[in-house]
Each structure stands twice: as structure tokens, then as C-alpha cells.
Steps between C-alpha positions, in 0.01 A plus 500: 500500500185451709528833688541677166205310354285583803601865478411508131163340560427740784599797284268384222217448747544850641509650152183315396320603818612861454371506143164361605467756779591782260247375247228491765597845629516628145150379431379657824678828430362498147147480634560758776698748290289490188160444654427221258157360575329322216151569631577871528628520143200307373274757665702777335472335160124472545488879509599503132189331365376441149494230237497129567674172420237263363547125472285250315572127504389304196411132484794447267735576790599837355460805720449852367651774719382846396663826606197722518573871528452622142464869595868493602617251236468227765759660728536327836331679789567406862194280521591329171841408644328336794249326275783360288639334811159345569458376143847346496415308817168392349672374187761316702222308672305428180570129463327473161693793356741442214545833325459872551449793263566849636361792304372852550151644462429760235737349243820604676724306739635709789672836546672409827407660831239770550704822508255664740576232756872516426506878547304479823737237636807696385373811678436313824845533653363664817275215608750232402274352233761514226763323712253241621367443148851449359583258778173316441583441135865433584389223732252374243784491248702291745203267507504513118225763465152450364613521139772242557258278689277534194765349273556219752138391492461138383307633200628570150447875467469737206496878494267618226645839410249730335569870477782596734690319774705776663723514809356269760271365229805396298638332813174311541537350152835350605329327794316282249647197327405633156396824335264544205462840334229646282561727198594852608586403858827576677701410809709779647723512807485872581649474850810704407288800413342480846842494667451135589587144410259205507422410860268202468748256346447623146868557422612156620220328311565707186865389498389138514256554216707699248856489637705768675592699190145540372372564852755778548395661172130481588548643851755771415337596171145501644369467145175333407519142371247422228380144422753444222799601712367313802474187288856550376634546855311201636294727723180390326395160368264618229315798357129424494294584193234713669522808720133469597475430873260207476660338197851539641396332824355210303824469303696498824277223638560288191876560515523410868275195465764316299717497813230433760346192343507214749440438871546802727740323737731409211500851350566649844780250556661601170489866602650422841804313365566766236479777761736309728744440215508868413532642850659248736860376521545177303498266799187660644330495159580130462353425842187696413468316171531167677237599756256627236557187290388297800168681508404392146678161469236230529226763498176471297641673191816288505306173545251587227784575259656161579169323439461682167860412416541858389710533186674825416517610141 
């Protein structure tokens, strides 16, 4: 019995060690074979300049993230992709933040990626830029990607869809917790017509939002979704009354404020447990919930509520 047990343990140890070595070699080969260097790709992306990602933080704890490239319907340039990463990090570290509204300048949301940059990258086979770029985003996807990191921020987020949200812009709307649409706006997943599928987590998030059947219809049909249909599918929470850029933003603020009222640490805690419940296995989600509960139990908001003997109607 003992020799067999020892042999079994030794076999398992060898297998585990072999797997670890292969994983390490695989990572090394991946870097060597594909030339993946984040700094190099960032320099390449900086070559495709234009537009900006602007962030304003309001005293209410609501941030306004503006996609600012109206000449190209707010399409993402290389520098905008890098700026999005910076803004996500900034928001993650904003301790007073409770909510976030993402919208586009010029009364339209986002038309995806700048086709000039996409064409340049696609035609860069010789210098290895295309392969390196794909591997860069593949690795970023493994690390959940900037758009997925956006939806995991401890802020309650809303995509304010004015005009068109197309391709990557449609994916960006799914990275928010909620979507509000103005009259005449549309969300459209046109990836099929580009010979592609969503690559920034948009398909997986869309399935969670509207279900697999509706997601399959939206992705394979590539048809525009107007506010009424989006509301019916559960893709949008509400159609706002105004299509004016300023008025729509004010409506979005008012809508979001009903969910961000209260101390920032409590709102952020709520977002964290909901995110964990939606993405983690049950046991891990329960552990996260317990840990987050510990950060607010006995805290100022909790103690003040006890003193007030808060009654719930």
C-alpha cells in the first residue's frame, strides 16, 4: 500500500512540476516568438494620434467621461486607447467616486476604432506590428481588457447613448452597468460586416445583459437597435426625453443620482459585491461579500443609521 501511495504522490508531484515548467516556458516562448512588449505597442499606438478621453469629477461623486473625437464620430484612435487606460486607473483610485456617466462629444456616442489606424495596423505585416498589436490586446483581454476593467470599477456606471454606438462603441456600452438612450439613437454590433466578432468582451457581456438568444440575433443580424427595442430587450434602462446633448446629460445625472445617494464607501461596497456575485464562482463571491461587509460593518454610516434608528418604509 505505502509503496503504491508513494509512487502515486511522486507521479503527481512530477506532473505538477512539469506543468509549471511548461507554463513558464510557454510564457517565455510567447514573449520571444511574438515580440510582445507593452512599451513597444504603446509607442506604436501613440503614432495614431487624435481625439482625447476627458474626465471631470463632480462634488456629487459622479464622474463624467467624455469620448472626444467628434470629427470621426468619437472613434478610438491609438492615443485614445491609451488615455482610456489612464482614466480607468484614475477612476479606480478616486475614493470619493460613486458613479460614472460615459458619453460622446458632438451628440453621438462612439463609432468604434479609427479605421485609419486599423488599416495601418492591418497593413503592417512586414514589421510585425499587426502580430504584436493582436498579442497586446490578447494579453489585455486575458487581464480583462480596459473595457472590462471599466465595468469592474467600484462605481455605478451609465452609458449615455446619443446618436450612434457602433462596433467597438456598442461594446463599450456593455461595459457599463446601465444604458440610457436618447430619441433617435441606436446601438449596433456591426462586427460581422467587418469579418470580426467582438474582441473586448462585448459578446460575453451582451449575453449576460440580454440572454444568449437575443445576443445571437444582435450579433448575427448586425441590425441597429433603437431605444424602444433596446428597452424591450433589457439592453437599455430608459429612453430619455431630450436628444439635446446638454439636457440629456442632465437627465442622465438625475437618473444616476437616485442610485448614488449615500456615502461613497457604501455605494462602492454595493458595486463590489454585485460584481463579485455576477462574475465569481459562488464560494468566491460569498467570501468577497463577507470581506466587503467587514469594511462597512461598524463604520460611520452604519453607526449613524443605528443612532437614528433608521426605519424603512
